[in-house]
C-alpha positions in Angstrom: 0.0 0.1 -0.1 2.7 2.4 1.0 4.5 1.8 -2.5 1.0 2.6 -4.3 0.3 5.6 -2.3 3.6 7.2 -2.9 3.5 6.4 -6.5 0.0 8.0 -7.0 1.1 11.2 -4.9 4.1 11.7 -7.1 2.0 11.0 -10.2 -0.7 13.5 -8.6 -3.5 10.9 -9.2 -4.9 11.9 -5.8 -8.5 10.4 -6.3 -7.1 6.7 -6.8 -4.8 7.2 -3.7 -7.6 8.6 -1.5 -9.7 5.6 -2.8 -7.1 3.1 -1.5 -7.0 5.0 2.0 -10.8 5.0 2.1 -10.6 1.2 1.5 -8.0 0.7 4.4 -10.2 2.6 6.6 -13.2 0.5 5.9 -11.0 -2.7 6.6 -9.5 -1.1 10.0 -6.0 -1.9 8.4 -3.6 0.9 9.2 -0.3 -1.1 10.0 2.0 1.7 10.9 2.8 5.4 10.9 4.0 5.8 7.4 0.6 4.3 6.1 -1.2 6.7 8.1 1.1 9.7 7.0 0.8 8.7 3.2 -2.9 8.3 3.7 -3.6 11.8 5.5 -1.3 13.3 2.7 -3.4 11.6 -0.1 -6.7 12.3 1.5 -6.0 16.1 2.4 -4.4 16.8 -1.0 -7.3 15.3 -2.7 -9.8 17.3 -0.5 -7.9 20.6 -1.2 -7.9 19.9 -5.2 -11.4 18.0 -5.6 -14.3 19.5 -7.6 -17.9 18.6 -7.6 -17.3 16.0 -10.4 -14.9 14.1 -8.1 -17.7 13.8 -5.4 -20.4 12.4 -7.7 -21.4 8.8 -7.5 -20.7 6.9 -10.6 -21.9 3.4 -9.5 -24.1 2.0 -12.0 -26.3 -0.9 -11.1 -25.9 -3.9 -13.4 -29.2 -5.8 -14.2 -28.5 -9.5 -13.8 -31.0 -12.1 -14.9 -29.9 -14.6 -12.1 -31.2 -12.3 -9.5 -34.7 -13.0 -8.3 -36.4 -10.1 -6.6 -39.1 -11.2 -4.0 -41.4 -8.6 -2.5 -41.8 -8.9 1.2 -44.3 -7.1 3.7 -41.6 -5.5 5.8 -37.8 -5.2 6.1 -36.1 -5.8 9.4 -33.2 -4.2 10.9 -33.4 -1.0 8.8 -30.2 0.5 10.3 -27.1 2.6 9.1 -24.0 1.9 10.8 -22.2 4.9 9.4 -19.4 2.7 8.4 -20.0 0.1 5.6 -23.3 1.9 4.6 -21.4 5.2 3.7 -21.9 6.0 0.0 -21.4 9.8 0.1 -17.7 10.4 -1.0 -17.3 13.4 1.3 -18.6 11.7 4.4 -16.1 8.7 3.2 -13.1 11.1 2.9 -13.8 13.0 6.3 -14.2 9.8 8.1 -11.1 8.3 6.6 -8.9 11.5 7.6 -10.2 11.3 11.1 -9.5 7.7 11.3 -6.0 8.1 10.1 -5.2 11.0 12.4 -6.8 9.4 15.6 -3.5 9.1 17.2 -2.0 12.5 16.3 0.2 14.4 18.5 0.8 17.3 16.3 -1.3 20.4 16.8 -2.2 20.8 13.1 -3.5 17.2 13.0 -5.4 17.6 16.2 -7.1 20.8 14.8 -7.7 19.3 11.5 -9.3 16.2 13.2 -11.7 18.6 15.5 -12.7 20.4 12.3 -13.6 17.2 10.4 -15.4 15.7 13.4 -17.3 19.2 13.3 -18.0 19.1 9.6 -19.2 15.4 10.0 -21.7 16.5 12.7 -23.3 19.4 10.6 -23.5 17.2 7.6 -25.5 14.7 9.8 -27.8 17.7 10.9 -28.6 19.1 7.5 -28.5 16.0 5.2 
């Protein structure tokens, strides 16, 4: 992961590097401080340079003839765990930055973490 992230950062392909870091966050897989530092660098630089097009969802549902849909009267366990159910790219990016900076000792990283937590809180209020 470290080699891939550093390669993408040097090539300025920040969206792919941030996507890899988001996948690491979802898997709770941050081995060492180098991984966290590269991940924070990728996510923060992507956040600074991202446009509205970068945050739009491009997922297309594929129709499969093997899938059988059955109507039910009710759906049980209608919950959102705010982890695997996140589909908004802004929320995923914010959660990734907060996750990678959770053990921060640097004052700039701590202030960034507080700002992101406030940002995620206000997104929940208004969305």
